[in-house]
N, CA, C and O atoms as CSV, one atom per row, in Angstrom:
chain,resi,resn,atom,element,x,y,z
A,1,MET,N,N,0.828,-1.179,0.000
A,1,MET,CA,C,0.000,0.000,0.000
A,1,MET,C,C,0.882,1.256,0.000
A,1,MET,O,O,0.571,2.239,-0.673
A,2,LEU,N,N,1.964,1.214,0.747
A,2,LEU,CA,C,2.875,2.355,0.775
A,2,LEU,C,C,3.485,2.583,-0.601
A,2,LEU,O,O,3.760,3.723,-0.977
A,3,PHE,N,N,3.698,1.507,-1.354
A,3,PHE,CA,C,4.233,1.634,-2.702
A,3,PHE,C,C,3.303,2.463,-3.586
A,3,PHE,O,O,3.764,3.306,-4.356
A,4,LEU,N,N,2.015,2.228,-3.475
A,4,LEU,CA,C,1.055,2.962,-4.293
A,4,LEU,C,C,0.942,4.425,-3.888
A,4,LEU,O,O,0.710,5.290,-4.733
A,5,VAL,N,N,1.105,4.704,-2.600
A,5,VAL,CA,C,0.929,6.064,-2.100
A,5,VAL,C,C,2.208,6.900,-2.249
A,5,VAL,O,O,2.151,8.046,-2.696
A,6,LYS,N,N,3.358,6.329,-1.877
A,6,LYS,CA,C,4.588,7.127,-1.821
A,6,LYS,C,C,5.688,6.670,-2.771
A,6,LYS,O,O,6.648,7.411,-2.979
A,7,GLY,N,N,5.588,5.495,-3.347
A,7,GLY,CA,C,6.583,5.072,-4.319
A,7,GLY,C,C,7.537,3.999,-3.817
A,7,GLY,O,O,7.405,3.469,-2.714
A,8,THR,N,N,8.499,3.708,-4.675
A,8,THR,CA,C,9.421,2.610,-4.437
A,8,THR,C,C,10.343,2.848,-3.252
A,8,THR,O,O,10.512,1.959,-2.418
A,9,ARG,N,N,10.944,4.034,-3.160
A,9,ARG,CA,C,11.913,4.297,-2.094
A,9,ARG,C,C,11.277,4.154,-0.717
A,9,ARG,O,O,11.867,3.544,0.176
A,10,SER,N,N,10.089,4.704,-0.536
A,10,SER,CA,C,9.414,4.628,0.761
A,10,SER,C,C,9.031,3.200,1.103
A,10,SER,O,O,9.187,2.774,2.247
A,11,SER,N,N,8.531,2.455,0.125
A,11,SER,CA,C,8.110,1.084,0.409
A,11,SER,C,C,9.318,0.188,0.702
A,11,SER,O,O,9.240,-0.681,1.570
A,12,LEU,N,N,10.432,0.388,-0.008
A,12,LEU,CA,C,11.630,-0.391,0.289
A,12,LEU,C,C,12.236,0.006,1.629
A,12,LEU,O,O,12.804,-0.842,2.317
A,13,SER,N,N,12.128,1.265,2.013
A,13,SER,CA,C,12.594,1.707,3.324
A,13,SER,C,C,11.786,1.038,4.424
A,13,SER,O,O,12.342,0.570,5.417
A,14,PHE,N,N,10.466,0.995,4.241
A,14,PHE,CA,C,9.585,0.342,5.204
A,14,PHE,C,C,9.923,-1.142,5.316
A,14,PHE,O,O,10.009,-1.689,6.416
A,15,PHE,N,N,10.113,-1.783,4.171
A,15,PHE,CA,C,10.460,-3.206,4.136
A,15,PHE,C,C,11.803,-3.459,4.809
A,15,PHE,O,O,11.939,-4.412,5.576
A,16,GLY,N,N,12.794,-2.616,4.530
A,16,GLY,CA,C,14.117,-2.773,5.142
A,16,GLY,C,C,14.072,-2.601,6.647
A,16,GLY,O,O,14.741,-3.331,7.379
A,17,GLY,N,N,13.285,-1.637,7.116
A,17,GLY,CA,C,13.141,-1.451,8.558
A,17,GLY,C,C,12.500,-2.648,9.225
A,17,GLY,O,O,12.922,-3.055,10.308
A,18,GLY,N,N,11.489,-3.216,8.597
A,18,GLY,CA,C,10.849,-4.414,9.139
A,18,GLY,C,C,11.766,-5.620,9.101
A,18,GLY,O,O,11.785,-6.430,10.028
A,19,LEU,N,N,12.520,-5.731,8.030
A,19,LEU,CA,C,13.456,-6.847,7.892
A,19,LEU,C,C,14.572,-6.780,8.929
A,19,LEU,O,O,15.115,-7.810,9.331
A,20,ALA,N,N,14.912,-5.576,9.359
A,20,ALA,CA,C,15.945,-5.409,10.386
A,20,ALA,C,C,15.508,-6.004,11.723
A,20,ALA,O,O,16.350,-6.282,12.577
A,21,TYR,N,N,14.220,-6.200,11.913
A,21,TYR,CA,C,13.733,-6.842,13.133
A,21,TYR,C,C,13.396,-8.315,12.895
A,21,TYR,O,O,13.610,-9.148,13.776
A,22,VAL,N,N,12.882,-8.637,11.732
A,22,VAL,CA,C,12.422,-10.003,11.461
A,22,VAL,C,C,13.589,-10.986,11.371
A,22,VAL,O,O,13.515,-12.074,11.941
A,23,LEU,N,N,14.654,-10.626,10.674
A,23,LEU,CA,C,15.787,-11.555,10.530
A,23,LEU,C,C,16.429,-11.923,11.866
A,23,LEU,O,O,16.628,-13.112,12.116
A,24,PRO,N,N,16.766,-10.966,12.743
A,24,PRO,CA,C,17.306,-11.359,14.046
A,24,PRO,C,C,16.319,-12.159,14.891
A,24,PRO,O,O,16.730,-13.017,15.671
A,25,THR,N,N,15.029,-11.889,14.745
A,25,THR,CA,C,14.020,-12.638,15.493
A,25,THR,C,C,13.990,-14.095,15.030
A,25,THR,O,O,13.837,-14.998,15.852
A,26,LEU,N,N,14.132,-14.332,13.734
A,26,LEU,CA,C,14.169,-15.708,13.231
A,26,LEU,C,C,15.401,-16.451,13.742
A,26,LEU,O,O,15.312,-17.624,14.104
A,27,ILE,N,N,16.536,-15.780,13.773
A,27,ILE,CA,C,17.751,-16.397,14.311
A,27,ILE,C,C,17.575,-16.704,15.793
A,27,ILE,O,O,17.919,-17.792,16.255
A,28,PHE,N,N,17.040,-15.745,16.529
A,28,PHE,CA,C,16.793,-15.919,17.962
A,28,PHE,C,C,15.860,-17.104,18.214
A,28,PHE,O,O,16.123,-17.925,19.093
A,29,THR,N,N,14.791,-17.193,17.458
A,29,THR,CA,C,13.830,-18.280,17.627
A,29,THR,C,C,14.482,-19.632,17.362
A,29,THR,O,O,14.241,-20.592,18.094
A,30,ARG,N,N,15.285,-19.709,16.346
A,30,ARG,CA,C,15.967,-20.970,16.008
A,30,ARG,C,C,16.902,-21.411,17.135
A,30,ARG,O,O,16.917,-22.585,17.506
A,31,VAL,N,N,17.675,-20.481,17.673
A,31,VAL,CA,C,18.617,-20.817,18.741
A,31,VAL,C,C,17.879,-21.243,20.005
A,31,VAL,O,O,18.267,-22.216,20.653
A,32,VAL,N,N,16.826,-20.526,20.355
A,32,VAL,CA,C,16.081,-20.848,21.578
A,32,VAL,C,C,15.361,-22.185,21.433
A,32,VAL,O,O,15.306,-22.953,22.393
A,33,LEU,N,N,14.811,-22.482,20.265
A,33,LEU,CA,C,14.130,-23.757,20.077
A,33,LEU,C,C,15.082,-24.942,20.166
A,33,LEU,O,O,14.677,-26.036,20.560
A,34,LEU,N,N,16.332,-24.734,19.806
A,34,LEU,CA,C,17.319,-25.814,19.931
A,34,LEU,C,C,17.613,-26.145,21.388
A,34,LEU,O,O,18.035,-27.258,21.705
A,35,CYS,N,N,17.389,-25.172,22.277
A,35,CYS,CA,C,17.676,-25.367,23.705
A,35,CYS,C,C,16.414,-25.614,24.522
A,35,CYS,O,O,16.469,-25.603,25.752
A,36,ALA,N,N,15.291,-25.834,23.869
A,36,ALA,CA,C,14.031,-26.030,24.595
A,36,ALA,C,C,13.944,-27.446,25.138
A,36,ALA,O,O,14.517,-28.378,24.575
A,37,GLY,N,N,13.222,-27.593,26.235
A,37,GLY,CA,C,13.010,-28.899,26.849
A,37,GLY,C,C,13.256,-28.831,28.343
A,37,GLY,O,O,14.003,-27.979,28.824
A,38,ALA,N,N,12.630,-29.724,29.060
A,38,ALA,CA,C,12.736,-29.724,30.521
A,38,ALA,C,C,14.158,-30.035,30.989
A,38,ALA,O,O,14.595,-29.530,32.023
A,39,ALA,N,N,14.869,-30.852,30.244
A,39,ALA,CA,C,16.221,-31.232,30.654
A,39,ALA,C,C,17.226,-30.104,30.447
A,39,ALA,O,O,18.326,-30.135,30.999
A,40,PHE,N,N,16.848,-29.119,29.658
A,40,PHE,CA,C,17.767,-28.032,29.320
A,40,PHE,C,C,17.327,-26.697,29.914
A,40,PHE,O,O,17.548,-25.656,29.296
A,41,SER,N,N,16.712,-26.699,31.094
A,41,SER,CA,C,16.137,-25.458,31.618
A,41,SER,C,C,17.197,-24.377,31.860
A,41,SER,O,O,16.970,-23.217,31.517
A,42,ALA,N,N,18.330,-24.726,32.435
A,42,ALA,CA,C,19.384,-23.725,32.663
A,42,ALA,C,C,19.975,-23.269,31.331
A,42,ALA,O,O,20.225,-22.081,31.128
A,43,ARG,N,N,20.191,-24.206,30.445
A,43,ARG,CA,C,20.720,-23.877,29.122
A,43,ARG,C,C,19.732,-23.017,28.340
A,43,ARG,O,O,20.136,-22.122,27.597
A,44,PHE,N,N,18.454,-23.284,28.505
A,44,PHE,CA,C,17.425,-22.506,27.824
A,44,PHE,C,C,17.451,-21.056,28.291
A,44,PHE,O,O,17.380,-20.140,27.473
A,45,MET,N,N,17.553,-20.841,29.606
A,45,MET,CA,C,17.562,-19.471,30.128
A,45,MET,C,C,18.784,-18.701,29.648
A,45,MET,O,O,18.680,-17.525,29.301
A,46,ILE,N,N,19.923,-19.348,29.628
A,46,ILE,CA,C,21.135,-18.694,29.138
A,46,ILE,C,C,20.988,-18.361,27.655
A,46,ILE,O,O,21.326,-17.257,27.230
A,47,ALA,N,N,20.485,-19.311,26.872
A,47,ALA,CA,C,20.293,-19.082,25.438
A,47,ALA,C,C,19.256,-17.989,25.200
A,47,ALA,O,O,19.393,-17.190,24.274
A,48,PHE,N,N,18.228,-17.956,26.030
A,48,PHE,CA,C,17.181,-16.951,25.854
A,48,PHE,C,C,17.727,-15.541,26.070
A,48,PHE,O,O,17.531,-14.665,25.228
A,49,PHE,N,N,18.402,-15.320,27.180
A,49,PHE,CA,C,18.894,-13.980,27.482
A,49,PHE,C,C,20.048,-13.568,26.565
A,49,PHE,O,O,20.118,-12.416,26.137
A,50,ALA,N,N,20.940,-14.492,26.266
A,50,ALA,CA,C,22.021,-14.183,25.330
A,50,ALA,C,C,21.461,-13.929,23.935
A,50,ALA,O,O,21.906,-13.019,23.235
A,51,GLY,N,N,20.492,-14.732,23.540
A,51,GLY,CA,C,19.862,-14.555,22.237
A,51,GLY,C,C,19.110,-13.253,22.126
A,51,GLY,O,O,19.138,-12.605,21.080
A,52,GLU,N,N,18.436,-12.859,23.192
A,52,GLU,CA,C,17.698,-11.597,23.184
A,52,GLU,C,C,18.654,-10.413,23.078
A,52,GLU,O,O,18.381,-9.461,22.347
A,53,ALA,N,N,19.764,-10.464,23.797
A,53,ALA,CA,C,20.760,-9.389,23.709
A,53,ALA,C,C,21.356,-9.337,22.303
A,53,ALA,O,O,21.518,-8.258,21.731
A,54,PHE,N,N,21.680,-10.498,21.753
A,54,PHE,CA,C,22.210,-10.557,20.392
A,54,PHE,C,C,21.195,-10.034,19.390
A,54,PHE,O,O,21.551,-9.321,18.452
A,55,LYS,N,N,19.930,-10.387,19.588
A,55,LYS,CA,C,18.872,-9.932,18.680
A,55,LYS,C,C,18.756,-8.414,18.692
A,55,LYS,O,O,18.609,-7.802,17.635
A,56,LEU,N,N,18.819,-7.799,19.862
A,56,LEU,CA,C,18.715,-6.348,19.949
A,56,LEU,C,C,19.897,-5.656,19.266
A,56,LEU,O,O,19.716,-4.679,18.539
A,57,VAL,N,N,21.100,-6.166,19.501
A,57,VAL,CA,C,22.293,-5.577,18.880
A,57,VAL,C,C,22.250,-5.748,17.365
A,57,VAL,O,O,22.530,-4.809,16.619
A,58,LEU,N,N,21.900,-6.950,16.916
A,58,LEU,CA,C,21.825,-7.207,15.480
A,58,LEU,C,C,20.729,-6.383,14.817
A,58,LEU,O,O,20.920,-5.890,13.705
A,59,SER,N,N,19.593,-6.227,15.474
A,59,SER,CA,C,18.518,-5.399,14.928
A,59,SER,C,C,18.970,-3.955,14.766
A,59,SER,O,O,18.714,-3.325,13.740
A,60,GLY,N,N,19.639,-3.441,15.781
A,60,GLY,CA,C,20.146,-2.074,15.694
A,60,GLY,C,C,21.162,-1.904,14.580
A,60,GLY,O,O,21.127,-0.918,13.845
A,61,ALA,N,N,22.074,-2.872,14.455
A,61,ALA,CA,C,23.090,-2.801,13.408
A,61,ALA,C,C,22.471,-2.894,12.019
A,61,ALA,O,O,22.854,-2.150,11.116
A,62,LEU,N,N,21.514,-3.805,11.844
A,62,LEU,CA,C,20.845,-3.926,10.549
A,62,LEU,C,C,20.048,-2.672,10.215
A,62,LEU,O,O,20.022,-2.236,9.064
A,63,PHE,N,N,19.403,-2.100,11.214
A,63,PHE,CA,C,18.645,-0.869,10.977
A,63,PHE,C,C,19.582,0.249,10.526
A,63,PHE,O,O,19.270,0.976,9.583
A,64,LEU,N,N,20.726,0.390,11.194
A,64,LEU,CA,C,21.698,1.414,10.783
A,64,LEU,C,C,22.219,1.160,9.375
A,64,LEU,O,O,22.394,2.099,8.598
A,65,LEU,N,N,22.468,-0.105,9.043
A,65,LEU,CA,C,22.911,-0.431,7.693
A,65,LEU,C,C,21.867,-0.051,6.653
A,65,LEU,O,O,22.197,0.496,5.600
A,66,VAL,N,N,20.609,-0.343,6.952
A,66,VAL,CA,C,19.527,-0.008,6.021
A,66,VAL,C,C,19.452,1.500,5.816
A,66,VAL,O,O,19.354,1.973,4.683
A,67,VAL,N,N,19.497,2.248,6.904
A,67,VAL,CA,C,19.336,3.710,6.791
A,67,VAL,C,C,20.570,4.360,6.174
A,67,VAL,O,O,20.440,5.232,5.315
A,68,LEU,N,N,21.758,3.951,6.595
A,68,LEU,CA,C,22.966,4.629,6.138
A,68,LEU,C,C,23.431,4.196,4.746
A,68,LEU,O,O,23.807,5.041,3.933
A,69,TYR,N,N,23.410,2.900,4.465
A,69,TYR,CA,C,24.013,2.412,3.233
A,69,TYR,C,C,23.011,2.085,2.133
A,69,TYR,O,O,23.395,1.983,0.968
A,70,CYS,N,N,21.773,1.925,2.465
A,70,CYS,CA,C,20.765,1.663,1.433
A,70,CYS,C,C,19.998,2.925,1.068
A,70,CYS,O,O,19.053,2.883,0.281
A,71,HIS,N,N,20.408,4.037,1.641
A,71,HIS,CA,C,19.786,5.337,1.382
A,71,HIS,C,C,18.275,5.293,1.591
A,71,HIS,O,O,17.503,5.836,0.801
A,72,ALA,N,N,17.879,4.637,2.668
A,72,ALA,CA,C,16.465,4.498,2.996
A,72,ALA,C,C,15.966,5.751,3.710
A,72,ALA,O,O,16.734,6.452,4.369
A,73,SER,N,N,14.710,6.012,3.575
A,73,SER,CA,C,14.074,7.106,4.307
A,73,SER,C,C,13.927,6.688,5.769
A,73,SER,O,O,13.359,5.638,6.067
A,74,THR,N,N,14.434,7.503,6.662
A,74,THR,CA,C,14.465,7.141,8.082
A,74,THR,C,C,13.063,6.970,8.650
A,74,THR,O,O,12.817,6.036,9.413
A,75,ILE,N,N,12.152,7.845,8.294
A,75,ILE,CA,C,10.787,7.781,8.831
A,75,ILE,C,C,10.106,6.475,8.427
A,75,ILE,O,O,9.504,5.803,9.265
A,76,GLU,N,N,10.198,6.118,7.164
A,76,GLU,CA,C,9.569,4.874,6.710
A,76,GLU,C,C,10.269,3.651,7.293
A,76,GLU,O,O,9.611,2.655,7.596
A,77,ALA,N,N,11.589,3.705,7.455
A,77,ALA,CA,C,12.318,2.582,8.046
A,77,ALA,C,C,11.916,2.382,9.504
A,77,ALA,O,O,11.749,1.248,9.954
A,78,VAL,N,N,11.761,3.477,10.238
A,78,VAL,CA,C,11.288,3.381,11.625
A,78,VAL,C,C,9.874,2.818,11.653
A,78,VAL,O,O,9.542,2.011,12.522
A,79,GLY,N,N,9.043,3.237,10.711
A,79,GLY,CA,C,7.684,2.698,10.621
A,79,GLY,C,C,7.675,1.199,10.378
A,79,GLY,O,O,6.877,0.476,10.976
A,80,GLY,N,N,8.558,0.727,9.504
A,80,GLY,CA,C,8.663,-0.712,9.250
A,80,GLY,C,C,9.156,-1.469,10.459
A,80,GLY,O,O,8.657,-2.551,10.767
A,81,LEU,N,N,10.143,-0.902,11.154
A,81,LEU,CA,C,10.668,-1.530,12.364
A,81,LEU,C,C,9.588,-1.617,13.438
A,81,LEU,O,O,9.394,-2.668,14.048
A,82,LEU,N,N,8.894,-0.518,13.665
A,82,LEU,CA,C,7.809,-0.519,14.670
A,82,LEU,C,C,6.670,-1.443,14.265
A,82,LEU,O,O,6.079,-2.113,15.113
A,83,GLY,N,N,6.360,-1.481,12.976
A,83,GLY,CA,C,5.316,-2.389,12.499
A,83,GLY,C,C,5.678,-3.845,12.743
A,83,GLY,O,O,4.829,-4.638,13.148
A,84,ALA,N,N,6.942,-4.202,12.499
A,84,ALA,CA,C,7.386,-5.575,12.739
A,84,ALA,C,C,7.364,-5.915,14.221
A,84,ALA,O,O,6.973,-7.019,14.600
A,85,ILE,N,N,7.786,-4.965,15.070
A,85,ILE,CA,C,7.770,-5.202,16.516
A,85,ILE,C,C,6.342,-5.376,17.008
A,85,ILE,O,O,6.061,-6.289,17.784
A,86,LEU,N,N,5.441,-4.512,16.567
A,86,LEU,CA,C,4.037,-4.614,16.994
A,86,LEU,C,C,3.386,-5.898,16.486
A,86,LEU,O,O,2.592,-6.518,17.194
A,87,ALA,N,N,3.721,-6.295,15.261
A,87,ALA,CA,C,3.168,-7.545,14.724
A,87,ALA,C,C,3.663,-8.744,15.521
A,87,ALA,O,O,2.897,-9.667,15.795
A,88,PHE,N,N,4.937,-8.734,15.894
A,88,PHE,CA,C,5.501,-9.824,16.689
A,88,PHE,C,C,4.813,-9.927,18.041
A,88,PHE,O,O,4.398,-11.014,18.443
A,89,TRP,N,N,4.686,-8.806,18.749
A,89,TRP,CA,C,4.061,-8.836,20.071
A,89,TRP,C,C,2.560,-9.101,19.979
A,89,TRP,O,O,1.995,-9.743,20.864
A,90,GLY,N,N,1.918,-8.624,18.939
A,90,GLY,CA,C,0.501,-8.926,18.750
A,90,GLY,C,C,0.271,-10.408,18.502
A,90,GLY,O,O,-0.650,-11.001,19.064
A,91,ALA,N,N,1.111,-11.009,17.658
A,91,ALA,CA,C,0.996,-12.447,17.394
A,91,ALA,C,C,1.307,-13.253,18.648
A,91,ALA,O,O,0.655,-14.265,18.910
A,92,SER,N,N,2.295,-12.818,19.427
A,92,SER,CA,C,2.622,-13.510,20.680
A,92,SER,C,C,1.468,-13.442,21.660
A,92,SER,O,O,1.123,-14.445,22.284
A,93,ALA,N,N,0.868,-12.270,21.802
A,93,ALA,CA,C,-0.269,-12.109,22.706
A,93,ALA,C,C,-1.454,-12.949,22.251
A,93,ALA,O,O,-2.144,-13.551,23.074
A,94,LEU,N,N,-1.692,-12.991,20.957
A,94,LEU,CA,C,-2.790,-13.797,20.435
A,94,LEU,C,C,-2.581,-15.277,20.705
A,94,LEU,O,O,-3.527,-15.982,21.057
A,95,CYS,N,N,-1.352,-15.759,20.545
A,95,CYS,CA,C,-1.046,-17.163,20.855
A,95,CYS,C,C,-1.263,-17.465,22.327
A,95,CYS,O,O,-1.812,-18.513,22.669
A,96,LEU,N,N,-0.841,-16.568,23.199
A,96,LEU,CA,C,-1.039,-16.774,24.638
A,96,LEU,C,C,-2.520,-16.754,25.003
A,96,LEU,O,O,-2.962,-17.554,25.828
A,97,LEU,N,N,-3.281,-15.864,24.408
A,97,LEU,CA,C,-4.724,-15.810,24.699
A,97,LEU,C,C,-5.441,-17.057,24.218
A,97,LEU,O,O,-6.371,-17.529,24.871
A,98,ARG,N,N,-5.024,-17.587,23.096
A,98,ARG,CA,C,-5.639,-18.819,22.581
A,98,ARG,C,C,-5.347,-20.013,23.471
A,98,ARG,O,O,-6.156,-20.936,23.568
A,99,GLN,N,N,-4.190,-19.995,24.124
A,99,GLN,CA,C,-3.816,-21.097,25.002
A,99,GLN,C,C,-4.382,-20.913,26.405
A,99,GLN,O,O,-4.286,-21.814,27.238
A,100,GLY,N,N,-4.970,-19.750,26.669
A,100,GLY,CA,C,-5.559,-19.485,27.987
A,100,GLY,C,C,-4.550,-19.093,29.023
A,100,GLY,O,O,-4.817,-19.235,30.217
A,101,VAL,N,N,-3.393,-18.602,28.618
A,101,VAL,CA,C,-2.352,-18.199,29.572
A,101,VAL,C,C,-2.592,-16.770,30.006
A,101,VAL,O,O,-1.829,-16.232,30.808
């Protein structure tokens, strides 16, 4: 929709900002799922917190790369990043509500 309203640069900026959050989240999810299970509770907690810190640093670095080197519009990139974060937390909340947690 942003492509139709503002053009290619804005839509790619939005996409790049969202991708700066989605890619580290996929890596984080993969690492944490490898450490899941009752027998790995201490290992899971370490992987979770280390993975979350890595995800935040990687997200910030990717966002800076998108804005600085891809000549993306900062406003649209921030919008994409915030949209991805809100979608992630909305989907997480929906999953928890469906499970009755």
